[in-house]
Every structure is written in structure tokens, then in C-alpha cells.
N, C-alpha and C positions, 0 to 999 in steps of 0.2 A: 783976456791973451788965450790961446787954444793950450792946452796941457796935453803931453805923450803919453800916449796909452801904457799901463803898466803890467806887467805878467809877471806869476809867480805859479808856480810848477812845485808840487810835492808827490813825491812818491813813496809807498808803502810795499813791504811783502809781506803779506799774510798768509795764516795759514789755510783757511777756511777758504772753499773754492765760492766761482761767481753764484750759484744758485744759494748756496748759503748766507752770504753777505748783504746778497742784492735786497730783503725784505729790511735790512738794519740799513744800508748807506741810503739808499731810496728814500728811505722814509724824512726827508729833508726838513719837515717841521719838529721831529725830534733833535735831529740833528743842528738844527739852529737856535734850541731850548738848548740843547747838549754842550755847545759851545760861547752860552751865555749872549747869546744877539739878543736885543730884546723883546717884545708881543709885540704883533702888526694888527692894526686896524683898517677894514674898509677910507680911504680918503673922503674926505667928507667936502673938502672946498672943487671948486671949480665945478663948471657943467658936469650935469648928471646926463649923462649919455650915454649911450648903449658900444661899447669896445667890441669889436669885430674878433672873432675868433677867440674866445674864450680867457682874451685880455683881463686883468682887473685894475682898479687905478689903488696904490695901497698905502699906508701911512705910518711911521715910528717914531721916537725920541730916544735918540741915541746923543747923552756926553751935553746935552741941553739944545740940539739940534732938532729940529723941525725938521725929518724926511719924507717926502713923498714922491712914490716913481709907479709907472706904466708899466702891469712885470705882464710880458710873451707868455703863453703858454710854453710849460716843460716837452722839452723833446727824448724820447728815450728808445730805444731797444731791449728789451730785457734779458736775461742779462746783464749787457753789453758797456750801456752808456746812458748817462742820463745829462741835462743840463739847462740851463736858463738865461733868457737876457733880460736886465733891468732896465728902463730909461727913467732918468730918475728929474724930475722938476723942483724939486724943493731938497736942499743940503748941498756938500761939498764933493757931492760927483754925481760927473755927466752919463756915463752908462757902465754896466760892469756883466761882466761873460761870467760861467761858470761850466765847468764842464768835468765830469766824475768817469771814468772806464776801468773795469775791470779785467783784465787776460788771465788768463790761466796760465799756471806755471807750470815747464813739463817736469819739471821735479814734488808736482803737488803744489795747493795753495794759489793765491791769487797774487798779481799786481795791482794794487789798487793807486792810478794816477789823479790827482785832482790837481784841477786849473783853476785859476781864474785872473781874469783881462777888467782891468778899472780904468777909467780915463775920468782923472780927476777935473772938478768944474772951477773950480776957488785955488789962491796960493796955499792957503790954510790945508784944505786936503791934497795939493800936492808933496808937501812937504810931510804930513803924517802919516798918510799911505802906504809906503812904502815899510815906515815903521813900524805898521798896524799889521799889515802880511806879513811878514818876518817875525818877528819878536812877540805877538800873539797873536794872530791866530795860526801861527803854525805849532807854535807848542799844544794848542787845543785842540788844534786839525788833530796831531797826533795823536795823544790821548784816547781822545773819543773813538776816532779807530778802533787802535787796538781794542779797547772796551767793547765794540761790536766785534771782533773778530774772536775774543773770548768769547761771547757769547753763543755767536755765532758755529763757531767750533765746540762748545762745550757741549748743546741742547738743539742746534737748528730752528730755536722754540725765536715763536714772533710776540705773543700774547705777554708773557711776563719781561719783557726789556726796560730796565733800569729799576733801580729800589729809590725807595721815597727817604727822605728826610727829613721827614716828622713822625713825630712818636706822637703816638696818639694817645688820650687825657686817660688817667685812672677810672674815669664812669665808663669812658669806653670800655675799657680793657674788663670792667668786670662785668660788665654789657653781652660782652661776649663771650665770657665764660660762660653766663647763664646762655647762653644761644646757645654754644657748644655742646650742652647738654640735651636740648630740648629739642635741636635737629637730627640726634645722636636718636632718641627717645620716640620721635615719629618717625623712624624707619631709614633716613638717613644714612648712610654708608659709611664711617667713622672716620676712611682713611680718605671720601672726598669732602667732607664734613672740614676735615684740619687744614686738607689742603686749599679748601676755599677761604677758610679764616686765615690763615698766613699770607695768602693770596691778596685778601683785603688787606691785613694788617702794611706791609711790606712794597707791593709790586707802586711804580709810581703814578702820579696823576692819568697821564693818559693811559696806561694800561690800564686803571680802573672805570676810568670815568664811561667806558662803552664797554662793558665787559659781557662776549661773546661763549657762553655756554659749550657749546660743540668747539668750540677752539681749544678752550682750558681741556676739556676732556682727553682731544687727539693727544694736548703734548705732554697731557699727566698719565695716558696712556690707559681711562678709565672707561669705563661704561658712559656714551654720550646719554644717556636716559638717567642713571646716574645720578651725573651732574646737571643736568638742569629741573631735574625734581630735588635737589638739592637748589639747585639758585632760587625756585619757585617757592619754595617754603620756605629759605633763609628773605625772601621778601615777605611774605605772611609773618615772621616772627621778626621783621623789626633791621635786619642784617644789610639788607639790600632794599632797590626799588626796582619795582619794572621798568623797561623803558618801549616806547612804542616806534622803532623807527620808520617815516615811509620812503622806502626806495627811488630816486630816479630811474627809469628802465634801462636807461642808455648810459649815463655815468655811473651809478650806482648808489651816489652819494646820498646822505640821509637830507632831506630836501626839509624835513617836520621833524619835530619827535615831540613827544604825549607819553604822559604816566597813564590814559588810560583811554582805550576807545572809544570812549562817549565821546573824548573830543578832539580825535583823530579826524581831519577832514580827507574822502577818499577822493578829492577833485584839487590836481596840484600844477604847480607849474614850475618848471627846471629853467632857471635864468639863463645857466651856464649852458645847457642843450636846445634852450628854445624850442619845448616841447612842452604840451600841455598831455596829461595823462590823467587817466582815472586808474585809482590802487586798488588791486585783488591781494587777497591773503597769502596765496602759493606763493610768489613771488615778492611783489613789492613791499609788503610790513612783515621789519624782523623784532624780533624780542631780545631784548639787550638788559642786561642792569649793570646798576653800579653800588656805592654803597649808602646806605641812608645818611643824609648829614648829621644827627645826632652819633653815628659810628665813625665818619671821616667825611670832613667837607673834601670836596676837588674842585677845584677852577679849570674853566676851559678855556686856557687862551688858548692861539692860534703863534704861530711864529714862521711859518710856509705854507701856501696855500697849493692847491692843484699839483703839488708833488705827484712822483708814479704810486708812490703807495697807497695812494689815496683810490686808486684805482687799480686795482692790483688782476682784473679780468683785462687789461689792456695790453697788449702785449710790445704792439708798438705806440707812439704818437710824434708825428713827421710835419711841421708847416714850413711848405711848398708855396716857394712865390707864384705870381701867375707866368705860365706857360713854363715853370718850374720843372726837373728832373732830377730824384736820386734814386741811387742804389744803395739795398739793403740787405747786407746777408743776418737772416733770420733763423735762431734755434727755436723751432716748435717741437709743441707736443702734437701728436695723434690727435686728433680732434677736430670739431668744426668751429671756424670764424668767420668774422663779416670783417670786411671793411668800408670805412664810410667816411664823408667829410663831413665835420661838423655842421657846414652853412649849406650844403645840397642834400635834395631829397635822392631816395636810394642808395644801394646799397651792392659791394661785391662778396658774393660768398665764395667759400674757399675751405676746402676740406684737406686733411694732413695724414697721411699714411707712407708706411714703406713703399710704397708704387708709387709714390707722387712724383713731377715732375721734380727735377734740381735748378728750375727757372723759369721765372714768369715776367712778363710785362704786363701794368696792369696801367692802361689809362683813365683818369676823373676827369668827365667831361658835364655841363649842366643837365644832359636829360640822360646820356648812359653811360654803361660801363663797359667791362669788358666783356662778359659773356655771362652766362646764368651762373657755372660756378666751373672754380679751378682746383685744380689736383697737385698739392704739391710734397715734397719730400721733408723728412723733420729737419734738414737742414739745407733752407734755399736764400738760394738769389732771388731776389725782385727788385726789378725796377719802375717805379711809379711815376705820374708824370702826370703834370696839373695843365689839361690843356684849356684850360679857360682863364679870363682876362683879370681872376681877382685871385687872388693868396686865399688860399684851402687848406686849413686843419686834417689832414689824416690819421684814421685811427683805428687801428687794427685788436682786437680782440673777439676772448674768448666766447661763446652764446651762450656754453654750459654754466648755470647759476651755480656760483657757489653752495658747494653741500655743507659748506662749515656754519650757515647761516640759518637759525632756528626759526621757521617763517610763523607765522600768526594762525594758516591754518593748520600745522601739526599741533602748535602749540594749545589751541583751544579744543584740536579733538583729541584733550588728552584729558584720561579724568583726574589727575591731580587738581588739574588746573581748574575745572568746573570745579571742583570741592572747592579750592580755596579761596579763586576769585569768580564765584558767582554771582555777584553784580555787576560783571564785568559785561557791558552790551553796548552797541552801537548805537548810535542819534536814530533821533525816533527818525523812521522813514531812511534810513539808509539801509543800501543793498550793494553788500561786495562778494565777489566771486570770491573761493577759497578753493578753486582747483578742484581736484578730481577724489572724492569718498567713496568710503563702500559705507552703506546705511544698511542696519537693521532694524528688521520692523518683528517683536515677539508679542505673543498671547499664548494665555491658559485655555488649553482644551479642557470643555468640561469643566469651568471656573463654578458655571451655576449649582451643576448637581456636587457639587463641591460641600459649598454649603450648603445642602439637605443632608449631603452622608456623614457630616462630621460637625458639625454645628458652627453656627456665625462665628464666634469666637474666635474658637480652635483652626476655621479655616480661614480667619481674614489674618490670625499668625502667622499658618504656612505661605501667604501670598506677601507678604512681608517679608519672608524669611527668602523667601525665593526671589525678590528684587534686591537681595544682601547678594546672594549667591551670585545673580546676575551681573552687578555691578562689581564686585570681585574680577570672572571669568573675562569681564571688558576693558578692566583696570590694566591686568595681566596682559593683553593683547596690547598693550598701546590705544585703548579707545577710549571711548567717553556717552558714559551716558546721558544724556540729551534733556528725556521728560520720560513721565510713567504719564500713561492714558488709563486706568481703569487698572486692568488686570495687564494691558499693554505696556514695552518698552520700545522706544526707538532711540538708536543708537549711532555712534560715526566711526570708525579708522582707518587708518590713512593705507594701511596694509591687507587684499581681499584675503590671502592667506591666515593671517589670523587670526579675523574675523571668523571663516569658518572654523578655526581648529577651536574658538574660544566657543563655538555655540553647540560646538557636536560633547564638547567639554558639559558644558552646563547643563545641555538633556541629558547625559549621563549620572549627573549629580542628583539633579531632581527626581528623575526615574528609581535609584536605588540611594534614597537620603540614609545618611552613615548614620542617624540615632533614632534610625527604624521609623520614623512619622509615617503620614500617608505622601505614597510617592506623585508627582506632579510630571502631565503631558507638557510639554513647552514647541508649542510650535516657531518657525522662524521662517524668515525668509531677508534677501543678502541679493542687494544690486551695489554694481560700482559707476560711477558716472561723475560728471561736474553739477555743484550745488553754489546758491546762494547761503551767505549769511544774512540773518535777519534780525531784531530785536522782536522779540514778541512774550506779553508777559515778563518784563522787566528782564529777562533775563536771554542770552545768547540761542536762536534758532535757523533750522537750514528751512529751505523750499523750493522747490525746482521739480523738472519730470521726473528724475532719479530717484530724488523722494518720494514722490507719488508711484511709483513702480515698485520700488521697494516694499511700500506696503499693502498692493497689492497679493505681491509675492507670499507673504506671510500666509494670507490667507487657504493658500494652498498645499498649506507645508499640515503633515499627519499629527504631527507630536513626534515622529520617529524619525525626521527627517528634516533637514535644511534645502529652500528652496536657492537655490542659486541662479543669476541670467547669466549668459554665455557669455556679457562683460567680466565676471567673475571668475565664470569656468575657463577662460583663455588667456587669464592669468598663469604667466608660467611656473610661481610657485604654489596655486593652488591645485595646479595638476600635478605636480610634482608630490605635492603632498597627499592628494586621492591615490596616485599609481604606486604609493611608495606602501602603504597600507594592506596588508593582506586582509582586513575586517569591512574597509569600506568599500563600499557600490557605488558608482553616478550613473543614474539612468536620467538622457534626455527625453523631451517632451516638448510638444508644442501647441499654443492656444493663445488667444484672444483674451488680454485682458479689460474689464469694465474702465472705460477713461481713456483709452489707449483703440478709437474704434477704427474698422479695418487694415488692422496691423495683429501678427499672427507675431508670437515672440517664442525663441528658442530657449526653453530653460532646461534646470538640470535636478537632477533629486538626489541628491548626497545624502548618505545615510549609512547608520554603522548595524553591517546583519544584525547582530545580538539587538540590539537597541528596536530593529524592525518584529522581531517576536517577538520579545517580551510586551510594546506596543499592542502588538494588536494581542494579546492574551491579556493584558489590562484592560481592556477595549471591550471583550467578549467575557 
């Protein structure tokens, strides 16, 4: 016999505003765990057929019952509301719908309403569910939402939600004490080391299973570079394990996680988004950390899938029936967005600024979208229309990549990573884009004459010490020394301005050695552009036209200057650095370069005027 739908509504007046609360309450994976719901798994019974629009078949066991259901995709508008529908095939329930809404109060804070509609399937369900909702779920929901409110109003942080209820063993605590001293001795900031150790000790499993160094740094108000460097050193010391997360370019979820670059495949498939993609280091591979198992064992259990906090870049997600429409009031930050349908090609580009329109109508069709670009105001009314004969899942997302992600391109271009993880390499034959890098080549001028003038042993010592100076200046500029070739060096940087500054400093130090030893003249060339990462001689290396051009520029340097390409000079920070110094000059010139036939390049000779005079005197 059919049973009537049950409805239960809870309301809470909370002190945090909706934007503060959203990361906590929309993380339904954590919420289900905190309200003592069982972990879930993919359902294995029945036919394994692909479900439309990111639906999933899931399973759990509760009170001895085997429960299975088909879960529709979550729908949400950040930070206003979210909800989900579950259709059950096994267990005492037929259907469950949940909806959370966050409404700002005029006096400050938020009214959070949480509604659950549930339809029993069996007599047992009809009898037990009212009691379950009112006397078991209600108090748990109140406790968890109040806890989230305290966390949100205290810090606004996401990274350290919850505390672990596990105590570390005596041996683990002893190891941590030794590691604390080691990390500080290796140069890590004591305050950052202490915070990291406390986090590993006390944060819950969700928080420590995927530690994002930049997220912690922003929460702690510490230097991002200090926190990342400390995490890298902690990995080598045995406190943490490093993870390479391969992210889908659309949903941005981790499709593969590996402890080594060698094990990471660059060609991947995302079942949810139904796309094949080739990874690049610049966006799609993120470096995260987790505690080493000898320090703390963590379990990766799932309590909910597809929740809004899994995709924080998605502002709104809506499931529209065939020929259906929906009106949304969207609170949007300034920036660039795209609206796409999960199972349709193309997208609708949207830009948000103060001069944008307050309303728009967007029709979603099989082959066309409304127009090339829509300009919206930060608060806009948008009418979505599905003109197709099929249900469509519409996704409105920010196009900007998360700047709290420490990408593989950035991490592998750091000297500390090269020093600590020298054996990290790609699969043989693998080539992965690392995005835009600034590539440096240097060489010593008149190094052959140096050996004749001061003797082989002394000259060799000076050459070796010059490598130490270069490595130090490169590391200070957040770059990495890739390799040495005789007296020459190849290095990479993420910042063109930092690279120029580092080379001018290195030239000055080598030309005026503080110990009074024989001066050295360093030629240097810099070019910025896209690079490809490969494994060469069992180490991570780079190749491509950017590398080839940078190698040509070094040969044009006199040793009193740094030759830079137009792409380096056009960087705003480089121009600011040069123009803000009375002692620097930048002279343009053009010429052809070997290997780049029939192409003339505009180049710049950047030098310190005093260094130029000194180099001329040394040469003469």
C-alpha cells in the first residue's frame, strides 16, 4: 500500500552570515559523517549502465538493512540554497528530498532552514521514520549546525573543520618531537612547523587526508612559500606523504591520486563529465599532502557524493526538465564565468561587473547558445530555458582556476623540490605541458683563460663555488636549477621579474667576490614562454622553443648584462623593476637567432651601469 509523504522542517538563527556558513553546511560529506550516518559505497547490484546527468547508484547498510538508491545531482545556488533527491530501490524508504536555505537576517547572521521530505516504502518505515526525524535527527542536526556556526564565526576557515577523536601513539609522538627539531634545523619557520604539527595531530581525517599548503597558509596568515616548503621538508622527513592529484578540467575533482610522478598517467577520463583529457602541470596536477601512516593512519570514507563543496568553483547547478525553465536570483562576484550543460557541447560566456545588466534570458539548445557573451551585474535575475527534448544539468562556474592550488608546474620549478625530490621523474616518453616558465641559461666568460691564469685546481674551485652562488640566488627567487652543462647553468622561474633580479645580483656577487678571490664574469639570457616537461637522464627536464631561444640569448650577453626577450620585458613587474631603479638601463636591439630562420627578434640588454664599466675594465 502507498504511504503518505512525511515532512520535517528545522530552523536555526545563527550568528554567521551565509557566505561564512556556506563552506561548512554545504559540505554534506562532512555533515553526514558528523550526524552519525553510515559511510556509503557505489552500488554493485543490478545492471551497470551509465546514468544521465551525473546520477549515481549508491549503497549503505544501516540497522541491519541493505539500502540502495539512485541519487540525482545536487542542485544549488551559492550561498543561498542546496538540495538533493534520492530514489530508493532497497530499504524502508521510497524517496527522500532535502533542502537547505540560508537567509540573511536584517540584524546580522543567518536563518538556516533545513527541510526533509521522506516517503516510506514499508510499514516499518512508516512507523519508525517520524520518530527518527523528530527525536534522533533533530537533536543531531541542531548540534552540528551550531558547531559549524561557531567555527565559521570564529575563523571563517575551511581547512581545519573538526577535531580528531584519535590519540597518537607514544612512538608517533616521539617521532614528531624529533621531526620538529629537524624541520627547524633545516630552515623552516618555527611557528609554521608548530602549526603544521598541531594540525596533523588534532585535525579530523577529512582535513588531513588532503592537505593543501596554500589553503593552510592563508588560514594561518603565514607565507605561502614557507608553508609549502615546510610541507615538502616534512615529506622528506617522514611526517607527511606527498600526493599528485590529477584534476578534471571541468568538475575539477581528483580523478587519480599518486605518490609519484612516474606513476601518474597524463591521459585520463572523467566519468562524471564524460570527457577524455590530457593533463598539464599548469592546472590539472595539484600537489597535496597527508600524514605518513607511521605517524597517523587516516581512512578515506565517503558519506555523500556530488555535494556543492566538492565543486567550490560552481556557483549554481540546476537540473531542468525537457522544455523547462527556471528563474534564479544570482549573487555573483566580479569576474568571468561560463554556463554549460553537462551533456551538450558548447557553453555560454558571462562576464560580471558593476556595469552589467540586472537580468538576462539564456536559452539552452542542442547546437546554439544565446550569444557570444552576456554582461551581468553582481546581483542578477537570470531566466534559464531548456529548449531541448531531454533533461539537462546546467552548471554555472567561475573560469578562474583556484589560486590556493599548489600546481605541479609551480612546485617542480622550486629549488627546494629539486633538492629534496631529485628522483621524481615522469614516465619514459611522457611529455606534459607545464604552462609558462621563464628559462635561464648562463655561462662563464673567458673560463678557459681562467684555468691558465690561476691554475686548474683554483679555477675549478671558483667554478664550483659559482654554482653554489647561482643556486642560492635562483632559490631566493623561487626558481630551480635544472642542470649544469660544463660551466653553464639552466634554470627555470615562475616570475620573470624575480629571474632578472636574481641574475643581476649573481653577476654583481661574482664580479666582486666578498672573499677577494678572482672575479668571474657571468653571461645570462632569459626568455618566457610555454614549456614541456620530460624525463631526461632520470631527472625532470624541460624542452621546446622557449628553452631553445633562451639558450641562444645567453651567447649575446657580455657578462655585464642580462639579455631578455620581448616577452620578459613586456612583463609589468619587469618594467616596474627596471624603471624604478636609477642604476639600471634597458637597451633594445633586434637580430636573427640561429635555428630561428627568417625571423628577427626584439631583445633587450638589461645592465647595471656600474657593472658595465667594471666589466670593460676587467676585459681590458
